[in-house]
N, C-alpha and C positions, 0 to 999 in steps of 0.2 A: 369624449369623455373623458377626464382625468381624475386618479381617484384622491383619496385626501391627500396632504399633509402624512398625518399614520401611520395612512395604509402607507405608503410610497414608503417613508421612511426604512416600517417594517419589511416591504418588498426592497429591499434597497442591501437591506440589513441579510440580511436570507439569501439575493445572488452574492452576497460577495461570500456569507458565507459558504455556495458554495465553491463558489472557483477555492475555495481556501481550502474544505473537502476536500478536491480536485488534485490540486498540487500538496496538500499532506501524503498522499495515498501514493501519487505516481515518486515524491518522494521519499515514504516507504519502499516500497519492489526497489526501488536503485538500489538502495542501502543493501534493503535484503539479501539481491545477485551480486555488491560486493562481500557480505558479510563469508554466501556461500562459496565467491571466492579464493579467499582468503582463508573460510575454515579448510577445501577443499585446497590448493598449497598450500600447507601447514600440514597438512596431510590429514585431517582430525573426521576427512571427512573422507571412509573407507570404505568400496563395496566389498559387502560380506560374499567370499565365494554359497554361491544356491546346495544348499540339504539337502541333503538324495532321502529320497520319503520317504520312510519308516511305518510300515505294518503290521 
């Protein structure tokens, strides 16, 4: 069974957008990791010492 042309076009557009979303998520994750790395190297991200609990 074949799909009507407009449904096939819609499905191919959905498939294309899903693939694009996957690529954009991958790129975003990579850029976030790079930004964290640069910030860490620059000293912008430092771990704070654990503060003693006050009671």
